ZATOR-771557 format. One line per 8 residues: number of its first residue (from 1); their letters; for each residue x, y, z of N, C-alpha, C. Coordinates in steps of 0.2 Angstrom, whole numbers, plus 5000, padded with zeros to 4 digits. Example, Ala and Ser with C-alpha at 12.3 -4.5 7.8 and 13.67 -1.06 7.14 Angstrom:
<nodes>
1) AS) 5066 4972 5039 5062 4978 5039 5066 4984 5039 | 5064 4989 5035 5068 4995 5036 5064 5000 5039
</nodes>
This chain:
<nodes>
1) MKIDKHLW) 4956 4955 5118 4951 4951 5114 4952 4943 5117 | 4946 4940 5118 4949 4932 5118 4951 4930 5111 | 4953 4924 5112 4957 4922 5107 4950 4919 5101 | 4952 4920 5096 4947 4917 5090 4950 4915 5084 | 4950 4907 5087 4953 4904 5082 4952 4905 5074 | 4945 4905 5072 4943 4907 5067 4946 4912 5064 | 4946 4918 5067 4949 4925 5065 4956 4925 5064 | 4959 4921 5068 4968 4920 5067 4969 4915 5061
9) ILVLVCVI) 4964 4911 5059 4966 4906 5054 4965 4911 5047 | 4958 4915 5047 4958 4920 5042 4963 4925 5041 | 4967 4927 5047 4972 4931 5047 4978 4928 5042 | 4979 4921 5044 4984 4919 5041 4983 4918 5032 | 4977 4917 5030 4975 4917 5024 4976 4924 5020 | 4975 4929 5024 4975 4936 5021 4984 4938 5021 | 4987 4935 5026 4993 4937 5025 4997 4934 5019 | 4995 4928 5019 4997 4923 5013 4995 4926 5007
17) NSMGFGII) 4989 4928 5004 4986 4931 5000 4989 4938 4999 | 4990 4943 5003 4992 4948 5002 5000 4949 5002 | 5005 4944 5003 5011 4943 5003 5013 4941 4994 | 5008 4937 4992 5009 4936 4986 5008 4941 4981 | 5004 4945 4982 5001 4951 4977 5008 4957 4979 | 5010 4956 4985 5016 4960 4987 5023 4958 4985 | 5022 4953 4983 5030 4949 4978 5029 4951 4972 | 5024 4951 4967 5022 4950 4962 5023 4959 4959
25) VPLLYSYG) 5020 4963 4963 5018 4970 4960 5025 4975 4959 | 5030 4974 4961 5036 4977 4962 5040 4975 4956 | 5039 4970 4953 5042 4966 4946 5039 4967 4940 | 5031 4968 4940 5028 4970 4936 5031 4972 4929 | 5035 4979 4930 5038 4982 4926 5044 4978 4922 | 5048 4976 4927 5054 4974 4924 5053 4968 4920 | 5048 4964 4924 5047 4957 4920 5043 4957 4914 | 5039 4962 4913 5034 4963 4906 5039 4967 4902
33) KKFGLNEQ) 5044 4971 4904 5048 4973 4898 5052 4968 4892 | 5053 4963 4894 5054 4958 4890 5049 4956 4885 | 5044 4958 4885 5038 4957 4880 5035 4963 4879 | 5040 4968 4879 5037 4975 4876 5034 4979 4880 | 5033 4979 4886 5029 4982 4891 5034 4990 4891 | 5029 4994 4891 5034 5001 4893 5030 5005 4896 | 5032 5013 4898 5030 5018 4904 5022 5018 4903 | 5020 5017 4895 5012 5020 4893 5009 5012 4895
41) TIGILTAT) 5011 5006 4894 5007 5001 4894 5006 4999 4901 | 5013 5000 4905 5012 4998 4911 5005 5001 4914 | 5004 5007 4914 4997 5010 4915 4992 5006 4914 | 4991 5004 4908 4986 5001 4906 4984 4994 4909 | 4991 4991 4909 4991 4985 4913 4987 4985 4920 | 4991 4990 4924 4988 4991 4928 4981 4992 4929 | 4978 4996 4926 4971 4997 4924 4966 4993 4923 | 4969 4988 4919 4965 4981 4916 4964 4978 4923
49) FSVAQFFA) 4968 4977 4928 4967 4973 4934 4960 4978 4938 | 4962 4983 4939 4959 4988 4943 4950 4988 4940 | 4949 4989 4933 4943 4989 4930 4941 4982 4931 | 4944 4976 4930 4941 4970 4930 4940 4968 4939 | 4944 4971 4944 4941 4970 4951 4935 4974 4952 | 4934 4981 4948 4929 4986 4950 4921 4981 4949 | 4922 4979 4944 4915 4975 4940 4914 4968 4946 | 4919 4963 4948 4920 4958 4949 4920 4957 4957
57) TPLMGALS) 4922 4962 4960 4922 4963 4967 4916 4963 4970 | 4911 4966 4969 4904 4966 4971 4901 4960 4971 | 4902 4957 4963 4898 4950 4961 4901 4944 4965 | 4908 4944 4967 4911 4939 4972 4907 4940 4977 | 4907 4946 4981 4904 4948 4988 4896 4944 4988 | 4892 4946 4982 4886 4944 4982 4885 4938 4981 | 4890 4933 4977 4889 4926 4977 4891 4923 4984 | 4895 4926 4988 4896 4924 4994 4891 4924 4999
65) DKWGRKPL) 4887 4930 5000 4880 4930 5002 4876 4925 5001 | 4876 4922 4995 4871 4917 4991 4875 4910 4993 | 4880 4909 4990 4883 4902 4992 4888 4902 4998 | 4889 4906 5002 4894 4904 5008 4900 4908 5006 | 4904 4911 5011 4910 4914 5011 4916 4909 5010 | 4917 4904 5013 4921 4898 5011 4923 4896 5006 | 4919 4895 5001 4920 4892 4993 4921 4898 4990 | 4919 4904 4991 4920 4910 4986 4928 4911 4988
73) LAISLAGT) 4930 4911 4994 4937 4913 4997 4941 4909 4993 | 4940 4903 4994 4945 4897 4990 4944 4898 4983 | 4939 4899 4979 4939 4900 4972 4944 4906 4970 | 4945 4910 4975 4946 4917 4972 4954 4917 4974 | 4956 4913 4978 4962 4912 4979 4965 4907 4974 | 4962 4903 4972 4963 4899 4966 4965 4900 4960 | 4961 4907 4959 4961 4911 4953 4967 4914 4952 | 4969 4918 4959 4975 4921 4959 4979 4917 4959
81) CASFLMFA) 4981 4910 4960 4986 4906 4959 4987 4904 4953 | 4982 4904 4947 4981 4902 4942 4985 4909 4937 | 4983 4914 4939 4984 4920 4936 4992 4921 4937 | 4996 4919 4942 5003 4921 4944 5007 4914 4940 | 5003 4910 4939 5006 4905 4934 5005 4907 4928 | 5001 4909 4925 5001 4912 4919 5006 4917 4919 | 5007 4921 4923 5013 4927 4922 5021 4924 4921 | 5020 4919 4926 5026 4915 4926 5028 4912 4919
89) MAQNLVML) 5024 4910 4915 5023 4905 4909 5022 4909 4903 | 5021 4916 4904 5020 4920 4898 5025 4920 4892 | 5021 4920 4887 5026 4921 4880 5026 4926 4878 | 5020 4931 4879 5020 4936 4875 5015 4943 4879 | 5014 4949 4877 5010 4954 4882 5004 4952 4883 | 5000 4948 4878 4993 4947 4877 4992 4942 4884 | 4996 4937 4885 4996 4933 4891 4996 4937 4897 | 5001 4942 4898 5002 4945 4903 4994 4949 4905
97) FAARLLDG) 4993 4952 4900 4986 4956 4900 4979 4950 4903 | 4981 4945 4900 4976 4939 4903 4976 4937 4909 | 4983 4937 4913 4984 4935 4918 4980 4939 4923 | 4983 4945 4921 4980 4953 4925 4972 4952 4927 | 4969 4951 4920 4963 4951 4920 4959 4944 4923 | 4961 4940 4925 4960 4934 4927 4961 4936 4936 | 4967 4939 4938 4968 4941 4944 4962 4946 4946 | 4960 4952 4943 4954 4956 4942 4950 4953 4944
105) ITGGNISV) 4947 4948 4940 4940 4945 4940 4939 4941 4948 | 4945 4937 4949 4943 4933 4954 4946 4937 4961 | 4950 4942 4960 4953 4945 4967 4947 4948 4970 | 4942 4945 4973 4936 4947 4976 4937 4945 4984 | 4944 4941 4985 4944 4939 4992 4945 4943 4997 | 4946 4951 4996 4947 4957 5002 4939 4956 5004 | 4934 4958 4999 4927 4959 5002 4925 4952 5005 | 4926 4946 5004 4924 4939 5006 4927 4940 5012
113) AQAMVSDT) 4934 4942 5014 4937 4940 5021 4933 4946 5025 | 4932 4951 5023 4928 4956 5026 4922 4955 5029 | 4918 4952 5024 4911 4948 5026 4911 4943 5030 | 4916 4939 5030 4917 4934 5036 4918 4937 5041 | 4923 4941 5043 4923 4946 5050 4917 4948 5052 | 4914 4952 5047 4908 4954 5049 4903 4949 5052 | 4902 4945 5048 4898 4939 5051 4898 4936 5058 | 4905 4935 5060 4906 4934 5068 4908 4939 5071
121) STPEDRAK) 4906 4945 5070 4906 4950 5076 4902 4954 5078 | 4902 4956 5083 4896 4959 5086 4899 4967 5085 | 4892 4972 5084 4895 4980 5085 4900 4981 5090 | 4901 4978 5094 4907 4981 5098 4913 4979 5098 | 4914 4973 5094 4921 4971 5093 4924 4970 5086 | 4918 4974 5082 4917 4973 5073 4925 4979 5071 | 4925 4984 5074 4930 4988 5072 4939 4984 5074 | 4937 4981 5080 4944 4978 5081 4945 4972 5078
129) KFGILSSA) 4940 4969 5074 4943 4962 5071 4944 4966 5064 | 4941 4970 5061 4942 4973 5055 4951 4977 5055 | 4952 4979 5062 4958 4982 5061 4964 4977 5061 | 4962 4970 5064 4967 4965 5063 4968 4963 5057 | 4962 4962 5054 4962 4961 5047 4965 4966 5042 | 4965 4971 5043 4969 4975 5039 4976 4975 5040 | 4977 4976 5047 4985 4973 5047 4989 4966 5046 | 4985 4961 5044 4985 4957 5041 4987 4957 5034
137) FGFGFVIG) 4984 4961 5030 4984 4962 5023 4991 4968 5023 | 4992 4971 5028 4997 4977 5027 5004 4974 5030 | 5004 4968 5034 5010 4963 5033 5012 4962 5029 | 5006 4957 5024 5008 4954 5019 5011 4959 5013 | 5009 4965 5012 5012 4969 5008 5018 4972 5009 | 5020 4973 5016 5027 4974 5020 5031 4969 5017 | 5031 4963 5018 5036 4958 5018 5037 4955 5010 | 5031 4956 5007 5029 4954 5000 5037 4957 4995
145) PAIGGLLS) 5037 4963 4996 5042 4965 4990 5049 4963 4993 | 5051 4963 4998 5057 4959 5001 5058 4953 4997 | 5053 4950 4999 5054 4943 4997 5055 4941 4989 | 5050 4945 4986 5052 4946 4980 5058 4948 4977 | 5061 4954 4980 5068 4954 4978 5072 4951 4979 | 5072 4945 4984 5077 4940 4986 5075 4935 4982 | 5070 4934 4980 5067 4928 4973 5070 4929 4968 | 5070 4937 4965 5072 4938 4959 5079 4935 4956
153) KLGLQAPF) 5083 4937 4962 5091 4934 4962 5091 4927 4958 | 5086 4922 4957 5085 4917 4956 5082 4916 4948 | 5080 4923 4945 5077 4923 4939 5070 4927 4941 | 5069 4931 4936 5062 4935 4936 5056 4930 4937 | 5056 4923 4934 5049 4921 4934 5049 4917 4942 | 5054 4917 4946 5055 4913 4951 5049 4916 4957 | 5050 4922 4958 5044 4927 4962 5037 4924 4960 | 5036 4924 4954 5028 4922 4950 5027 4915 4953
161) YFAAGIAL) 5031 4910 4952 5030 4903 4954 5030 4904 4961 | 5033 4907 4965 5033 4908 4972 5026 4908 4976 | 5024 4915 4972 5017 4918 4974 5012 4914 4973 | 5013 4910 4967 5007 4907 4964 5006 4899 4970 | 5011 4899 4972 5013 4894 4978 5009 4894 4984 | 5011 4900 4985 5007 4902 4993 5002 4904 4992 | 4998 4906 4985 4990 4908 4984 4987 4901 4984 | 4990 4895 4981 4987 4889 4983 4986 4887 4989
169) IGSLCATF) 4993 4886 4994 4991 4886 5000 4986 4891 5004 | 4985 4897 5002 4980 4900 5004 4973 4897 5003 | 4972 4895 4997 4966 4891 4995 4965 4886 4998 | 4970 4880 5000 4970 4876 5004 4968 4876 5011 | 4970 4882 5014 4969 4884 5020 4962 4886 5021 | 4958 4891 5017 4953 4891 5016 4948 4885 5015 | 4951 4880 5012 4945 4875 5011 4945 4871 5016 | 4951 4868 5022 4951 4865 5024 4952 4866 5033
177) LLKETHGK) 4953 4872 5033 4954 4874 5039 4948 4880 5040 | 4946 4884 5038 4940 4889 5039 4933 4885 5040 | 4929 4889 5044 4922 4886 5043 4918 4892 5040 | 4913 4890 5037 4907 4892 5035 4904 4898 5040 | 4904 4904 5039 4902 4909 5042 4894 4911 5041 | 4894 4911 5036 4887 4915 5033 4880 4912 5035 | 4879 4907 5035 4872 4902 5035 4871 4902 5043 | 4876 4902 5047 4875 4901 5055 4873 4906 5056
185) VEAGNKNQ) 4875 4912 5054 4875 4919 5056 4868 4921 5056 | 4866 4921 5048 4860 4921 5046 4854 4919 5049 | 4856 4912 5052 4850 4910 5055 4849 4912 5063 | 4855 4914 5065 4856 4918 5072 4852 4924 5073 | 4853 4928 5066 4849 4935 5064 4842 4934 5065 | 4839 4930 5061 4832 4928 5061 4830 4927 5066 | 4832 4923 5072 4829 4922 5079 4830 4928 5084 | 4835 4933 5081 4835 4939 5086 4829 4943 5082
193) ETRNGNSF) 4829 4943 5075 4822 4948 5073 4816 4946 5076 | 4815 4939 5076 4807 4937 5080 4808 4939 5087 | 4813 4940 5089 4813 4943 5098 4813 4950 5098 | 4816 4954 5093 4814 4960 5093 4816 4963 5086 | 4809 4964 5085 4808 4967 5078 4811 4975 5075 | 4813 4977 5081 4817 4983 5079 4826 4984 5078 | 4826 4977 5078 4835 4976 5080 4839 4980 5073 | 4835 4982 5067 4839 4985 5062 4837 4991 5062
201) KNKDTHNR) 4834 4995 5065 4831 5001 5066 4837 5007 5064 | 4843 5004 5067 4848 5011 5066 4853 5009 5058 | 4851 5004 5054 4853 5003 5048 4851 5008 5041 | 4854 5007 5037 4853 5011 5032 4846 5008 5029 | 4846 5001 5031 4839 4997 5027 4834 4996 5032 | 4834 5001 5037 4829 5001 5043 4822 5001 5042 | 4821 5003 5035 4814 5005 5032 4813 4997 5027 | 4816 4992 5027 4815 4986 5023 4809 4984 5024
209) KPTTENSQ) 4806 4978 5020 4798 4977 5021 4798 4972 5026 | 4794 4968 5027 4793 4964 5032 4796 4958 5032 | 4797 4953 5036 4802 4948 5037 4800 4943 5030 | 4793 4941 5030 4791 4937 5025 4795 4938 5017 | 4796 4944 5016 4797 4945 5010 4805 4946 5012 | 4806 4949 5018 4816 4948 5019 4817 4941 5019 | 4814 4936 5019 4817 4930 5019 4819 4928 5011 | 4815 4931 5007 4816 4929 5000 4823 4934 4997
217) KSKRKFTF) 4826 4937 5002 4832 4941 5000 4837 4939 4998 | 4839 4932 5001 4845 4929 4998 4843 4927 4991 | 4836 4926 4989 4837 4924 4982 4835 4928 4977 | 4837 4935 4978 4837 4940 4973 4843 4939 4969 | 4844 4942 4964 4849 4942 4959 4853 4946 4960 | 4860 4946 4959 4864 4952 4959 4863 4957 4953 | 4864 4963 4953 4865 4967 4946 4871 4972 4948 | 4873 4975 4943 4879 4980 4942 4875 4985 4945
225) ASLITAIK) 4868 4985 4946 4867 4993 4948 4866 4993 4955 | 4869 4989 4959 4870 4989 4966 4877 4994 4966 | 4881 4995 4962 4886 4999 4961 4884 5007 4962 | 4879 5008 4960 4874 5013 4962 4870 5015 4967 | 4865 5009 4967 4862 5008 4973 4865 5011 4979 | 4871 5007 4980 4874 5007 4986 4875 5013 4988 | 4880 5017 4983 4881 5024 4986 4875 5029 4988 | 4868 5026 4986 4863 5032 4987 4861 5031 4995
233) MPVIGTAV) 4862 5025 4998 4862 5023 5004 4863 5030 5008 | 4861 5031 5013 4862 5038 5019 4870 5036 5020 | 4869 5032 5025 4878 5032 5029 4881 5027 5024 | 4880 5022 5022 4884 5018 5018 4886 5020 5012 | 4883 5024 5008 4885 5027 5002 4890 5033 5004 | 4888 5037 5008 4894 5042 5011 4901 5038 5013 | 4900 5032 5017 4906 5030 5019 4911 5028 5014 | 4908 5023 5008 4910 5021 5002 4914 5028 4998
241) ITGFFLTM) 4910 5034 4996 4913 5039 4994 4918 5043 4998 | 4919 5042 5003 4923 5046 5011 4930 5041 5008 | 4929 5034 5007 4934 5029 5007 4937 5031 5001 | 4934 5031 4994 4936 5033 4988 4940 5038 4988 | 4938 5043 4990 4944 5051 4991 4950 5049 4996 | 4949 5045 5000 4954 5043 5005 4960 5040 5002 | 4957 5034 4998 4961 5030 4994 4965 5034 4988 | 4961 5038 4986 4965 5041 4979 4972 5046 4984
249) AQFTMIVG) 4969 5049 4988 4975 5053 4992 4980 5049 4994 | 4980 5043 4996 4984 5037 4997 4989 5036 4990 | 4986 5034 4986 4989 5033 4980 4990 5038 4975 | 4990 5044 4977 4993 5049 4975 4998 5052 4977 | 4999 5050 4983 5004 5051 4989 5010 5046 4986 | 5008 5040 4985 5014 5036 4984 5018 5037 4979 | 5015 5039 4972 5019 5043 4966 5023 5049 4968 | 5019 5052 4974 5023 5059 4975 5030 5056 4979
257) FQTFSVDK) 5028 5051 4983 5035 5048 4987 5040 5045 4982 | 5039 5042 4976 5043 5039 4974 5047 5044 4970 | 5044 5048 4967 5046 5053 4964 5050 5057 4968 | 5048 5060 4973 5052 5065 4978 5058 5062 4980 | 5058 5055 4982 5064 5052 4984 5070 5051 4978 | 5067 5049 4973 5072 5049 4969 5075 5054 4965 | 5071 5060 4964 5073 5065 4961 5075 5071 4964 | 5073 5072 4971 5073 5076 4976 5079 5076 4980
265) LKLTPSQI) 5078 5070 4984 5082 5068 4990 5088 5064 4989 | 5087 5061 4981 5093 5056 4978 5093 5050 4983 | 5088 5047 4985 5090 5042 4988 5090 5034 4985 | 5094 5029 4986 5093 5023 4982 5089 5018 4983 | 5087 5014 4979 5082 5009 4980 5081 5006 4986 | 5087 5003 4987 5086 5000 4994 5086 5005 5001 | 5087 5012 4999 5085 5016 5005 5075 5017 5004 | 5075 5018 4998 5067 5019 4998 5063 5013 4999
273) GLIYAGFG) 5066 5008 4998 5063 5000 5000 5062 5001 5007 | 5067 5003 5012 5066 5002 5018 5063 5008 5022 | 5061 5013 5019 5057 5019 5021 5051 5017 5019 | 5049 5015 5014 5042 5012 5012 5040 5007 5016 | 5044 5001 5018 5043 4996 5023 5041 5001 5029 | 5045 5004 5033 5043 5008 5037 5036 5011 5038 | 5035 5015 5033 5029 5017 5031 5023 5011 5033 | 5025 5006 5030 5019 5000 5030 5017 4999 5038
281) ITGILMQL) 5023 4998 5040 5023 4996 5048 5019 5001 5052 | 5020 5008 5050 5016 5013 5055 5010 5011 5054 | 5006 5009 5049 5000 5008 5048 4997 5001 5052 | 5002 4997 5052 5000 4990 5054 4999 4990 5063 | 5005 4997 5066 5004 4996 5072 4999 5000 5075 | 4996 5005 5070 4989 5009 5072 4983 5004 5072 | 4985 5000 5067 4979 4995 5067 4978 4990 5072 | 4984 4989 5075 4984 4984 5080 4981 4987 5087
289) CVPLITKL) 4981 4993 5088 4980 4997 5092 4972 5000 5092 | 4967 4996 5088 4961 4999 5086 4957 4997 5093 | 4959 4992 5096 4956 4989 5102 4954 4996 5107 | 4961 4996 5107 4962 5002 5113 4959 5009 5111 | 4961 5012 5105 4956 5018 5103 4950 5017 5103 | 4946 5011 5101 4939 5012 5103 4936 5011 5108 | 4942 5009 5113 4938 5009 5120 4939 5016 5123 | 4944 5021 5120 4943 5027 5123 4939 5031 5118
297) IKSRTVIL) 4937 5031 5113 4934 5033 5109 4928 5030 5107 | 4921 5030 5109 4916 5026 5107 4913 5026 5100 | 4914 5033 5097 4912 5034 5091 4916 5032 5084 | 4914 5027 5080 4919 5027 5074 4921 5033 5070 | 4917 5037 5070 4916 5041 5066 4920 5047 5067 | 4921 5048 5074 4924 5053 5078 4931 5051 5077 | 4933 5045 5078 4940 5042 5077 4942 5044 5070 | 4937 5042 5065 4939 5043 5056 4941 5051 5056
305) LLSTLVCL) 4936 5055 5059 4937 5063 5060 4943 5064 5060 | 4947 5063 5067 4951 5066 5070 4958 5063 5067 | 4957 5056 5064 4964 5053 5060 4964 5056 5054 | 4959 5059 5051 4958 5062 5044 4962 5067 5045 | 4960 5072 5050 4962 5078 5052 4969 5079 5052 | 4972 5074 5055 4979 5073 5056 4984 5073 5051 | 4980 5068 5045 4984 5065 5039 4983 5070 5034 | 4978 5077 5034 4977 5081 5031 4984 5087 5033
313) VAMLLTGL) 4985 5088 5039 4991 5092 5041 4997 5088 5040 | 4998 5082 5041 5005 5078 5040 5006 5079 5031 | 5000 5077 5028 5002 5078 5020 5004 5086 5018 | 4999 5091 5019 5002 5098 5018 5009 5100 5021 | 5012 5097 5027 5018 5097 5029 5023 5094 5024 | 5021 5087 5023 5026 5085 5017 5027 5089 5011 | 5021 5093 5009 5023 5096 5003 5028 5101 5004 | 5029 5104 5009 5032 5109 5011 5040 5109 5013
321) VSAVFIFI) 5040 5103 5016 5048 5102 5018 5052 5100 5012 | 5058 5099 5013 5065 5097 5010 5069 5092 5013 | 5070 5094 5019 5075 5089 5022 5072 5082 5024 | 5076 5077 5022 5075 5071 5024 5072 5068 5028 | 5075 5069 5035 5071 5067 5041 5064 5069 5042 | 5064 5075 5040 5056 5079 5040 5051 5076 5037 | 5055 5077 5030 5050 5071 5025 5049 5064 5029 | 5053 5061 5030 5050 5053 5033 5046 5056 5038
329) ACMYIYGL) 5048 5059 5044 5044 5059 5050 5035 5062 5048 | 5036 5065 5043 5028 5068 5040 5026 5063 5037 | 5029 5058 5031 5026 5053 5030 5023 5047 5034 | 5029 5048 5039 5028 5040 5046 5020 5044 5051 | 5019 5050 5050 5013 5052 5054 5007 5051 5051 | 5008 5053 5043 5003 5051 5040 5000 5043 5040 | 5006 5040 5039 5004 5032 5040 5003 5029 5043 | 5003 5032 5050 5002 5030 5058 4992 5030 5057
337) FNGLRNPM) 4991 5038 5056 4984 5038 5057 4980 5036 5050 | 4984 5036 5044 4979 5032 5039 4978 5026 5038 | 4982 5022 5044 4980 5016 5047 4973 5014 5049 | 4969 5020 5051 4962 5019 5054 4957 5020 5050 | 4958 5022 5043 4954 5023 5039 4950 5017 5037 | 4953 5011 5034 4948 5005 5033 4946 5002 5039 | 4949 5001 5046 4944 4997 5049 4939 5002 5051 | 4941 5008 5051 4933 5013 5055 4928 5014 5049
345) LNAIIADH) 4930 5012 5042 4925 5013 5037 4922 5006 5037 | 4926 5002 5035 4922 4994 5036 4917 4993 5041 | 4920 4994 5047 4915 4993 5054 4908 4997 5053 | 4909 5004 5051 4903 5008 5048 4898 5006 5044 | 4902 5003 5039 4897 5001 5033 4895 4994 5035 | 4898 4989 5038 4895 4984 5042 4891 4984 5046 | 4890 4989 5050 4886 4991 5056 4878 4994 5052 | 4879 4998 5046 4872 5000 5045 4870 4995 5037
353) NDDDMQGE) 4871 4988 5037 4870 4985 5032 4868 4980 5035 | 4862 4977 5031 4859 4970 5031 4864 4964 5031 | 4864 4958 5035 4869 4953 5038 4868 4948 5030 | 4863 4948 5027 4862 4946 5020 4865 4948 5014 | 4869 4955 5016 4870 4959 5010 4878 4961 5011 | 4882 4958 5016 4888 4960 5017 4893 4959 5013 | 4893 4953 5011 4899 4953 5005 4897 4958 5000 | 4890 4959 4997 4888 4963 4989 4891 4970 4992
361) ILGVNQSY) 4889 4972 4999 4889 4980 4999 4899 4980 5001 | 4901 4976 5005 4908 4977 5005 4912 4976 5000 | 4909 4971 4995 4911 4972 4988 4911 4978 4984 | 4906 4982 4984 4905 4988 4981 4909 4992 4984 | 4912 4993 4992 4915 4997 4994 4923 4997 4991 | 4925 4990 4991 4931 4988 4988 4932 4990 4980 | 4925 4990 4977 4927 4991 4971 4928 5000 4968 | 4925 5002 4973 4927 5010 4973 4933 5011 4976
369) ASVGQTLG) 4936 5008 4980 4944 5009 4981 4949 5008 4977 | 4945 5001 4972 4951 5000 4967 4952 5005 4961 | 4944 5010 4960 4944 5015 4955 4950 5021 4957 | 4949 5019 4965 4954 5027 4969 4960 5024 4967 | 4962 5017 4968 4970 5016 4966 4972 5017 4960 | 4967 5017 4956 4970 5018 4947 4969 5026 4946 | 4963 5031 4949 4964 5037 4947 4969 5041 4951 | 4971 5038 4957 4976 5044 4961 4982 5043 4957
377) PIAAGLVT) 4985 5039 4956 4992 5039 4951 4992 5043 4945 | 4986 5043 4942 4983 5045 4935 4985 5053 4936 | 4980 5055 4943 4979 5062 4944 4987 5066 4947 | 4991 5061 4950 4998 5062 4952 5002 5063 4947 | 5001 5060 4941 5006 5059 4936 5005 5066 4932 | 4999 5069 4932 4998 5074 4927 5001 5082 4931 | 4999 5081 4938 5002 5087 4941 5010 5086 4942 | 5014 5081 4942 5021 5082 4942 5025 5085 4938
385) AISVNTTF) 5020 5088 4932 5024 5092 4928 5023 5097 4930 | 5019 5101 4935 5020 5108 4939 5027 5106 4944 | 5026 5101 4948 5033 5099 4954 5030 5094 4956 | 5036 5092 4958 5035 5085 4962 5030 5085 4969 | 5032 5092 4972 5029 5094 4978 5021 5095 4978 | 5019 5098 4971 5013 5098 4969 5008 5090 4970 | 5012 5085 4971 5007 5079 4971 5004 5079 4979 | 5009 5081 4984 5007 5080 4991 5002 5085 4992
393) FLSAFFIL) 5001 5090 4988 4996 5095 4989 4988 5092 4986 | 4990 5089 4981 4985 5087 4977 4982 5080 4982 | 4986 5076 4983 4984 5073 4991 4981 5075 4996 | 4983 5081 4998 4980 5083 5003 4973 5087 5002 | 4972 5089 4996 4966 5092 4992 4960 5086 4994 | 4962 5080 4991 4959 5072 4992 4957 5071 4998 | 4962 5072 5004 4960 5071 5011 4955 5076 5013 | 4956 5082 5012 4953 5089 5014 4944 5085 5011
401) IGFLLTFR) 4943 5084 5004 4937 5082 5004 4933 5075 5008 | 4939 5070 5009 4937 5065 5012 4934 5068 5021 | 4938 5072 5023 4938 5076 5030 4931 5079 5030 | 4928 5083 5025 4923 5086 5025 4916 5082 5024 | 4918 5076 5021 4912 5070 5020 4912 5067 5027 | 4916 5067 5031 4917 5064 5036 4910 5066 5041 | 4911 5074 5041 4905 5077 5045 4896 5075 5042 | 4899 5075 5036 4892 5072 5033 4890 5065 5034
409) LKSKEQQT) 4895 5061 5036 4893 5055 5037 4891 5054 5044 | 4894 5058 5048 4892 5059 5055 4885 5061 5057 | 4882 5065 5052 4877 5068 5051 4871 5064 5049 | 4873 5059 5044 4868 5053 5042 4868 5048 5047 | 4872 5046 5050 4872 5041 5055 4867 5044 5062 | 4868 5050 5063 4863 5053 5068 4855 5055 5065 | 4855 5054 5060 4849 5054 5056 4846 5047 5056 | 4850 5042 5055 4846 5036 5054 4846 5032 5062
417) A) 4851 5035 5067 4850 5033 5073 4843 5031 5076
</nodes>
């Protein structure tokens, strides 16, 4: 791929953003215990962030469609900075919840960043760029906990102040280094539509109304009904629901990984941290290989289908094994092929979406992913009463649903082609 300075600046911003998130998440429980946080309220605290993000992310994306990507990304990162500062200066549990609520409300930076990538991509290189963006987020999540652990030796507040500082740096980078992408692309697309009235015939919106009405689309008001209408779109809706179940599977697996590592394998916290870091790295490596994979296999749906099948087999085997090295091998195989999920799904959604709705629809996708991140651990917690291994079988069940939905996704793509 030719050097894209704009893309690599966006990658830097995403690494900074996800690194800040990775720094504070492992410390939430231990820090909150000072204010009376317990095993039950930590789940509510996590859900507060996810619920706020569910409603706010598509709104942030829609506003980026209207006002531009750059200001919304900068505002979102500034809100994250403020939430970390609130956490560091908290005096009670109420302030902790207010901080997580603020971070959830302004946490639409993922969908805005994805929309910026979609704006500057062609259908041919879109999956490649989404793969690079996903690996940037993954890299930040991998190194974040390690940095947080080191900084916590200076005091439990230190990681939160550091995370606030790098979120501020990310906001400044977005403000002064990134170029706006939305307006230029929209103008270019209008010229292209003039030359070719059938340019959108392969999208979910191929039956949209004439250009005179289409030019007023940017003036339409966002409503939360888009959370429902988006999943009714043939290709986009199927892709969003597929992503929802695959995200549930991943976060169900994470609970199983943590409990199995401690209760069955008797691993130390440092060993668990190293294994989990390796799991994150496998996904990053696969995401960096997306350009090669898309050259070998042209259909993104086929790539998604094959990778999901491998994930399903790996997760079933994980639930059957007890030896530590075989367990780690199965986990890493799952992590490797699960790394293809987001690049493929995001590219499919972007390919079948109008350019003036990229932020909103990608935001809806991220909203459902946040719900999956919440429901997965809850479901895992319920089945651990049976056995720890049952968690992996539940994860495999969710993957199976995603695998079957991928066939439907391929069928819907063929119908709209």
